[in-house]
C-alpha positions in Angstrom: 103.1 108.3 124.2 101.2 107.0 127.3 100.6 103.3 127.0 99.1 100.3 128.7 100.1 96.7 128.3 98.4 94.6 125.6 97.7 92.0 128.3 95.6 94.4 130.3 93.3 95.1 127.4 93.3 91.4 126.2 92.4 90.2 129.8 89.6 92.8 130.1 88.0 91.5 126.9 88.3 87.9 128.0 86.7 88.7 131.4 83.8 90.4 129.6 83.3 87.2 127.6 82.9 85.4 130.9 86.3 83.5 130.9 89.1 83.8 133.3 92.3 85.1 131.7 94.4 83.5 134.4 93.2 80.1 133.2 94.4 78.8 129.8 92.4 80.7 127.1 91.5 78.6 124.1 93.9 79.3 121.3 91.2 80.2 118.8 89.5 82.5 121.2 92.8 84.3 122.0 93.7 84.8 118.4 90.2 86.2 117.5 90.2 88.6 120.5 93.7 89.8 119.6 92.7 90.4 116.0 89.6 92.4 117.1 91.9 94.5 119.4 94.3 95.2 116.5 91.5 96.2 114.2 89.9 98.5 116.7 93.2 100.1 117.7 93.9 100.8 114.0 90.4 102.2 113.6 90.7 104.6 116.5 94.3 105.4 115.7 93.5 106.6 112.1 90.2 108.3 112.9 91.5 111.5 114.3 94.5 113.8 114.8 96.2 112.4 118.0 99.2 114.5 119.1 100.8 111.7 121.1 101.6 109.7 118.0 102.3 112.5 115.6 106.0 112.9 114.6 108.0 115.6 112.8 111.3 114.5 111.3 113.8 115.8 108.8 113.9 113.7 105.6 116.0 113.7 102.5 114.8 112.5 99.1 117.3 109.6 98.9 119.4 107.7 101.5 122.7 109.2 102.4 125.8 107.9 100.6 127.4 104.9 102.3 131.0 103.9 101.6 130.2 100.3 102.2 127.4 100.0 99.7 127.8 98.8 96.1 126.0 101.2 93.8 124.7 100.3 90.4 124.5 102.6 87.4 121.7 105.2 87.9 121.6 104.8 91.7 120.9 108.1 93.4 122.2 109.2 96.8 122.3 112.2 99.1 125.8 113.5 99.9 125.6 115.3 103.3 129.0 117.0 102.7 127.7 119.0 99.8 124.0 118.7 100.7 123.4 117.7 97.1 122.1 114.6 95.2 124.2 112.5 92.9 123.5 109.8 90.3 125.9 107.0 89.6 127.3 106.9 86.0 129.4 103.8 86.7 128.9 100.9 89.1 131.3 101.2 92.1 131.9 100.7 95.8 133.7 103.2 98.1 134.0 106.0 95.6 132.8 109.4 96.9 130.1 111.3 95.0 132.6 114.0 94.5 134.5 111.6 92.2 133.3 112.6 88.7 134.5 109.3 87.2 131.7 107.5 89.0 129.1 110.1 89.9 127.4 113.2 88.4 125.1 115.7 90.0 121.4 114.8 89.7 119.9 117.0 87.0 116.5 118.6 86.4 115.0 115.2 85.9 115.7 114.4 89.6 112.4 113.2 91.1 112.0 114.7 94.6 110.0 112.1 96.6 110.3 110.7 100.1 109.7 107.0 100.4 107.3 106.0 103.2 109.8 103.3 104.2 113.3 104.7 104.3 116.0 102.5 105.6 116.9 103.4 109.2 114.0 105.9 109.5 110.7 105.8 111.3 108.0 104.3 108.9 105.6 107.0 107.8 101.9 106.5 108.3 99.5 109.2 107.3 101.2 112.4 106.0 99.8 115.6 107.7 102.2 118.3 106.3 105.6 119.0 104.8 107.6 122.0 106.1 110.8 123.8 105.0 112.1 123.6 108.6 111.1 122.2 112.0 107.8 124.0 112.8 108.2 123.2 116.5 111.2 125.4 116.8 111.2 127.6 113.7 108.5 130.3 113.5 109.6 131.0 109.9 109.0 127.4 108.7 106.8 127.3 105.6 104.3 124.6 104.7 105.0 123.0 101.3 102.6 121.5 98.8 102.9 117.7 98.4 101.0 114.8 96.9 101.2 111.0 97.3 102.3 108.7 94.6 103.5 105.1 94.3 107.0 106.4 95.2 105.8 108.1 98.4 105.6 111.8 99.2 106.2 114.0 96.1 107.5 117.5 96.8 107.6 120.7 94.8 110.7 122.8 95.0 114.5 122.6 94.9 115.3 122.1 98.6 117.7 119.4 99.6 115.7 118.3 102.7 112.3 118.9 104.3 110.6 118.3 107.6 107.6 115.8 107.4 104.8 115.8 109.9 103.1 112.4 110.0 101.3 109.9 112.1 103.1 106.9 113.3 101.8 103.6 111.9 99.3 101.8 114.2 100.6 98.8 116.2 99.6 95.2 115.6 98.8 92.6 118.3 98.6 88.9 118.6 98.1 86.2 121.2 100.6 83.9 119.5 103.4 83.4 121.9 107.1 83.9 121.2 109.0 80.7 120.6 112.8 80.9 121.0 113.3 77.9 118.7 111.5 79.6 115.8 113.1 81.8 113.2 110.9 84.8 112.6 110.8 86.8 109.4 110.8 90.6 109.4 107.3 91.9 110.2 106.3 88.9 112.4 104.4 89.8 115.5 104.6 87.7 118.7 103.4 88.0 122.3 105.8 87.7 125.2 104.1 86.5 128.4 106.8 87.7 130.7 106.1 91.4 129.7 102.5 91.2 128.6 103.5 92.9 125.4 103.5 92.2 121.7 106.6 92.8 119.5 107.2 93.0 115.7 110.5 91.7 114.2 112.5 94.5 112.5 114.5 91.8 110.6 114.9 88.0 110.5 115.6 86.8 114.1 116.2 83.6 115.9 116.7 82.9 119.6 116.8 86.5 120.7 114.0 87.4 123.1 111.9 90.4 122.1 112.6 92.2 125.4 116.3 91.8 125.1 117.0 92.5 121.4 116.9 95.6 119.2 115.8 93.3 116.4 112.3 93.5 117.9 110.0 96.6 118.2 107.5 96.8 121.0 104.0 97.3 119.9 102.8 100.1 122.2 99.1 100.2 122.9 98.0 103.8 123.6 96.4 104.6 126.9 93.9 107.0 125.2 92.4 104.1 123.1 92.5 101.4 125.7 88.9 101.7 127.0 87.6 102.1 123.4 89.5 99.1 122.2 88.3 96.9 125.1 84.6 97.7 124.6 84.7 97.7 120.8 86.6 94.4 120.7 84.0 92.9 123.1 81.2 94.3 120.8 82.9 92.4 117.9 82.8 89.2 120.0 79.1 89.7 120.7 78.4 90.4 117.0 80.2 87.2 116.0 78.0 85.3 118.5 74.9 86.7 117.0 74.1 89.0 120.0 73.5 92.1 117.8 71.4 94.1 120.3 74.0 93.7 123.1 76.8 94.4 120.6 75.1 97.7 119.6 74.9 98.8 123.2 78.5 97.9 124.0 79.7 99.6 120.8 77.8 102.7 121.7 79.7 102.8 125.0 83.0 102.3 123.2 82.2 105.3 120.9 81.4 107.4 124.0 84.9 106.5 125.4 86.7 107.7 122.2 84.6 110.8 122.0 85.6 111.6 125.6 89.3 111.4 124.6 88.7 113.7 121.6 87.0 116.2 123.9 90.0 116.1 126.3 92.3 117.1 123.4 90.1 119.7 121.8 88.3 121.3 124.7 90.4 120.6 127.8 93.9 120.6 126.3 93.0 122.9 123.4 95.0 120.9 120.9 93.1 121.4 117.7 95.2 120.9 114.6 95.5 124.0 112.5 95.4 123.7 108.7 96.5 126.3 106.2 94.2 127.0 103.3 95.3 128.5 99.9 92.9 130.2 97.6 93.4 130.9 93.9 
């Protein structure tokens, strides 16, 4: 995905307000502008099919068996060796699913769903399609029916794994600076001045700088939405200041920017998404 720095968009909005981003920006102003940028990036991110942040990954319906995990009764796992699913009939640690003292094959009541947040996997945003194989390399891949539930993606069929086509989740941004003396909980987002980027903590972390630790994930701001986010966030500032007419003109320009990016994909690059339709 082509990206720009968060700082470049943030500074552009600050300059439009009439302030100098190279001079200390008031904390409240910075937080509000960063919040507007986050909201507008999410809006643009989810408004359309953007190929650059669409992923296709193979997923199983449960996490793979791990010798080091303690499993309770009724825990369900995927065993790659046999490509089957097993259910624990006794609590244990380190006993392979092939050991019938502790495990049994999952039966007809096995619920085939894919959690949107699987450990060690890319978090799933909006689900676009589910396939029997990787459609990028397999012409014979079939598209499967699915629906969303409180468990995640529900799948019809008896397959052991599927390929999910989905949008990545939109990034989040903040002007709050990273502090090495603070312990951050998983999900915390902080700005690092030395890189001009924002980062989200993957897990609890202390005294590990975001640009040096795998415990942090960089929040990548997409190039194709940068002009839209700049103008739309500035329109939000004008609206909050009561300048509704000016805000309307600025927002109109922002919408023109995002429409231009759509046109590049559909008309210039011919990247329309194809949907399959079934009739009864």
